C-alpha positions in Angstrom: -25.1 4.8 -30.4 -24.0 4.8 -34.1 -20.8 6.6 -33.2 -20.1 4.0 -30.4 -20.5 1.1 -32.8 -18.3 2.7 -35.4 -15.6 3.2 -32.7 -15.7 -0.4 -31.6 -15.6 -1.7 -35.2 -12.6 0.6 -35.9 -10.8 -0.7 -32.8 -11.3 -4.3 -33.8 -10.2 -3.6 -37.4 -7.2 -1.8 -36.1 -6.4 -4.7 -33.8 -6.4 -7.2 -36.7 -4.3 -4.8 -38.8 -1.6 -4.6 -36.0 -1.8 -8.2 -34.8 1.6 -9.5 -33.5 2.0 -13.2 -32.6 4.0 -13.3 -29.4 7.4 -15.0 -29.2 8.9 -17.2 -26.4 10.1 -15.0 -23.5 7.5 -12.2 -24.1 6.2 -10.7 -20.8 2.9 -8.9 -20.6 1.3 -7.0 -17.7 -2.5 -6.3 -17.5 -4.1 -4.0 -15.0 -7.8 -4.7 -15.1 -11.2 -4.0 -13.5 -14.5 -5.8 -13.7 -18.0 -6.6 -12.4 -18.4 -9.8 -10.4 -21.3 -12.0 -9.2 -20.8 -14.5 -6.4 -22.8 -16.9 -4.2 -22.1 -19.4 -1.4 -22.7 -23.0 -2.4 -23.6 -25.3 0.5 -24.9 -28.9 0.9 -28.0 -27.5 2.7 -28.8 -24.8 0.1 -27.2 -22.0 -1.9 -27.4 -18.3 -1.3 -28.4 -15.8 -4.0 -25.7 -14.0 -5.9 -24.3 -10.7 -4.7 -22.4 -8.2 -6.9 -19.1 -6.4 -6.5 -16.1 -4.9 -8.2 -13.1 -7.0 -9.0 -9.7 -5.4 -9.8 -6.0 -6.1 -9.9 -3.2 -6.9 -12.2 -2.2 -10.1 -14.0 1.0 -11.0 -15.8 1.7 -13.5 -18.7 5.0 -15.1 -19.5 5.0 -16.7 -22.9 6.7 -20.2 -23.3 5.6 -20.2 -27.0 3.3 -18.3 -29.3 0.4 -20.4 -28.0 1.1 -21.0 -24.3 1.8 -18.6 -21.4 1.7 -18.8 -17.6 -0.7 -16.3 -16.0 -0.5 -15.1 -12.4 -1.1 -11.9 -10.5 -2.9 -10.2 -7.7 -6.7 -9.9 -7.7 -9.0 -8.3 -5.2 -12.4 -10.0 -5.1 -15.7 -9.5 -3.3 -17.3 -12.9 -2.7 -20.0 -14.3 -0.4 -23.8 -14.1 -1.2 -27.2 -12.8 -0.2 -29.9 -14.7 1.6 -33.2 -14.2 3.5 -33.7 -14.7 7.3 -36.6 -17.0 6.4 -34.7 -19.1 3.8 -33.7 -22.7 4.5 -30.0 -21.6 4.5 -30.7 -19.3 7.4 -27.9 -19.2 10.1 -25.2 -20.4 7.7 -22.6 -19.3 10.3 -23.6 -20.6 13.7 -21.6 -17.9 15.4 -23.8 -15.3 13.9 -27.6 -15.2 14.6 -29.5 -12.5 12.7 -32.9 -11.3 14.1 -35.8 -13.5 13.1 -37.5 -10.8 11.0 -39.6 -12.1 8.1 -38.2 -11.3 4.6 -35.2 -9.5 6.1 -32.3 -9.9 3.7 -28.6 -10.3 4.6 -25.4 -10.2 2.6 -22.1 -11.9 3.4 -19.4 -9.6 2.2 -16.2 -11.6 1.9 -13.2 -9.7 0.5 -10.2 -11.7 -0.7 -6.8 -11.2 -2.2 -6.4 -14.0 -4.9 -3.3 -15.2 -6.6 -4.3 -17.1 -9.8 -1.9 -19.6 -11.3 -3.2 -20.4 -14.7 -2.1 -22.0 -17.9 -3.1 -19.7 -20.7 -3.7 -21.0 -24.2 -3.7 -18.4 -27.0 -5.6 -19.5 -30.1 -6.9 -18.3 -33.4 -4.9 -17.3 -36.5 -3.7 -14.2 -34.8 -3.6 -15.6 -31.2 -6.0 -12.9 -30.0 -8.3 -15.4 -28.2 -7.1 -17.0 -24.9 -8.5 -19.8 -22.8 -7.0 -20.0 -19.3 -7.4 -22.5 -16.4 -5.8 -23.4 -13.2 -5.9 -22.8 -9.4 -6.3 -19.7 -7.3 -5.3 -19.5 -3.6 -7.2 -16.7 -1.9 -6.6 -15.0 1.4 -9.4 -13.4 3.4 -9.0 -9.7 4.0 -12.3 -9.0 5.8 -15.7 -10.5 6.3 -19.0 -8.8 7.2 -22.7 -9.6 7.3 -24.3 -6.5 6.0 -22.1 -4.0 7.9 -21.3 -6.1 11.0 -18.0 -7.8 11.3 -18.1 -11.6 11.3 -16.4 -13.4 14.3 -12.9 -14.4 13.2 -13.4 -18.0 14.3 -16.5 -18.4 12.0 -14.8 -18.4 8.6 -11.5 -19.7 7.2 -8.8 -17.2 6.3 -7.7 -19.3 3.3 -9.5 -20.9 0.4 -8.4 -22.7 -2.8 -10.5 -22.4 -5.9 -10.5 -23.6 -9.5 -10.3 -20.7 -12.0 -11.1 -20.7 -15.7 -11.9 -18.1 -18.3 -11.9 -16.9 -21.9 -10.8 -13.6 -23.3 -10.1 -11.5 -26.4 -7.3 -9.0 -26.9 -7.5 -6.0 -29.3 -4.0 -4.8 -30.2 -3.8 -1.0 -30.5 0.0 -0.9 -31.0 2.8 -3.5 -30.8 3.3 -2.6 -27.1 -0.3 -2.0 -26.0 -3.7 -3.7 -26.3 -7.1 -4.0 -24.7 -8.2 -7.3 -23.1 -11.9 -8.2 -22.6 -12.4 -11.4 -20.6 -14.8 -13.6 -18.6 -13.4 -15.4 -15.5 -15.1 -18.1 -13.4 -14.3 -19.3 -9.9 -15.3 -22.5 -8.2 -14.3 -22.9 -4.5 -12.7 -26.3 -3.7 -12.3 -25.8 0.1 -14.7 -25.3 2.9 -14.8 -21.7 4.2 -17.1 -22.4 7.2 -14.9 -22.7 10.3 -17.5 -22.8 13.1 -19.4 -25.9 12.1 -19.0 -29.0 9.9 -21.3 -27.6 7.3 -19.7 -27.4 3.9 -19.7 -23.9 2.3 -17.7 -22.7 -0.7 -17.6 -19.5 -2.8 -18.7 -19.7 -6.5 -19.0 -17.0 -9.1 -17.7 -15.2 -12.1 -16.6 -11.8 -13.4 -16.5 -9.8 -16.6 -13.4 -7.6 -17.0 -11.6 -5.1 -19.2 -8.0 -4.2 -19.0 -5.0 -2.7 -20.7 -2.2 -5.1 -21.9 1.3 -3.7 -21.8 4.1 -5.6 -23.6 7.2 -5.4 -21.5 
C-alpha cells in the first residue's frame, strides 16, 4: 500500500514538473476504459442501477489553451435492474416476465455513443477539464437477462445530455494519463411499444492514455 501511494504521488509530481499548456490547433486522442452504473428513469418509477464496462476513444481539438471540442466513439452498457414485484414491473409491454415473487431482471442495453462536448481546461497548468454537451447514441443490442427484446419494443436511437470532469497527469510532452467522471442524462424516450416515458440515466468513472498528435 505504501509503495502504491508513493508511486501515485510520484506520478502527480512528475506531471506538474512536465506540464505543458496546449496551443491552438493541438490534437489529442484518448483511448479509455471505465466502470459505469445506469438506471432507467420513468414517470411511473425508476429501476435500480446495473453495472457495466464502458470503453472507447475520444479526441480533443484545441481552439485555445482553455477550450477544445471533444468527440469520439464510446461503447456503453445502459438499462437497469428491477424486480418482478416492483411497481415498475412490465416496463416493456411486449415483454412479460413470469410472475415469480422477488425474481429480478436486468435490461441490458448496449449503445454506440458519439459525444459532442465543449471541453473547458482550467487551473494554472490546465490539467483539469470540465466538459458538457450532447451525445447521440445508437442501440447495438437489447436483452432482458439473456433474452433478446423484441425490436419493436425499444427505440434504436436516443439523445442524451453529457457532462463530466477530469484531471490529466502529463508523463511526457506527448503522453499523459486522464482520470475522469462522466455523467449521462437521456433526453428522449427509449420506449417504443407504449406511450410510457423511459430514459437512460447514469455515470461512469474512467481512466485513459492521452496521446498528443
